[in-house]
C-alpha positions as CSV (number, residue, x, y, z in Angstrom):
1,M,-8.1,12.1,6.9
2,Y,-6.5,8.8,6.3
3,M,-8.0,5.7,8.1
4,S,-5.3,3.0,8.5
5,R,-6.0,-0.4,7.0
6,K,-4.8,-4.1,7.4
7,I,-2.9,-3.5,3.9
8,D,-0.6,-0.9,5.3
9,K,1.7,-3.4,7.3
10,F,1.7,-5.7,4.2
11,L,2.9,-2.6,1.9
12,S,5.6,-1.7,4.2
13,D,6.7,-5.5,4.4
14,W,6.6,-5.8,0.7
15,K,8.8,-2.8,0.0
16,A,11.3,-3.8,2.5
17,E,11.8,-7.4,0.8
18,P,14.9,-7.1,-1.4
19,D,13.4,-9.7,-4.1
20,R,10.1,-8.4,-4.1
21,K,7.8,-9.2,-7.1
22,P,5.3,-6.7,-8.9
23,L,2.3,-5.9,-6.5
24,I,-1.3,-6.8,-7.5
25,V,-3.9,-5.5,-5.1
26,K,-7.3,-7.2,-5.3
27,G,-10.4,-6.7,-3.4
28,S,-13.8,-5.6,-3.0
29,R,-15.0,-2.3,-4.5
30,Q,-14.9,0.7,-2.2
31,V,-12.7,-0.6,0.5
32,G,-9.9,1.7,0.1
33,K,-7.4,-0.1,-2.2
34,T,-6.5,3.1,-4.3
35,E,-6.4,5.3,-1.2
36,S,-4.1,2.9,0.7
37,I,-1.6,2.8,-2.4
38,K,-1.6,6.6,-2.7
39,H,-1.2,7.0,1.0
40,F,1.7,4.6,0.9
41,A,3.3,6.1,-2.1
42,E,3.4,9.6,-0.6
43,K,4.7,8.4,2.8
44,T,7.5,6.4,1.2
45,T,8.8,8.5,-1.9
46,K,10.6,11.5,-2.0
47,A,9.0,14.4,-4.0
C-alpha cells in the first residue's frame, strides 16, 4: 500500500516542466524517498 507524500505533487510538476533539470532528492532517512520515486516511475512510464 502506498502512502501519498508531499513530494508527489512536486514530482508531477517537475515532469511537466519542459526545461527541467536533473532531479536530486534529499532528505532524512526512512521517510519514503525511494518509494516515492519508484511509485512515480511506475505511474508515469510505459512498460
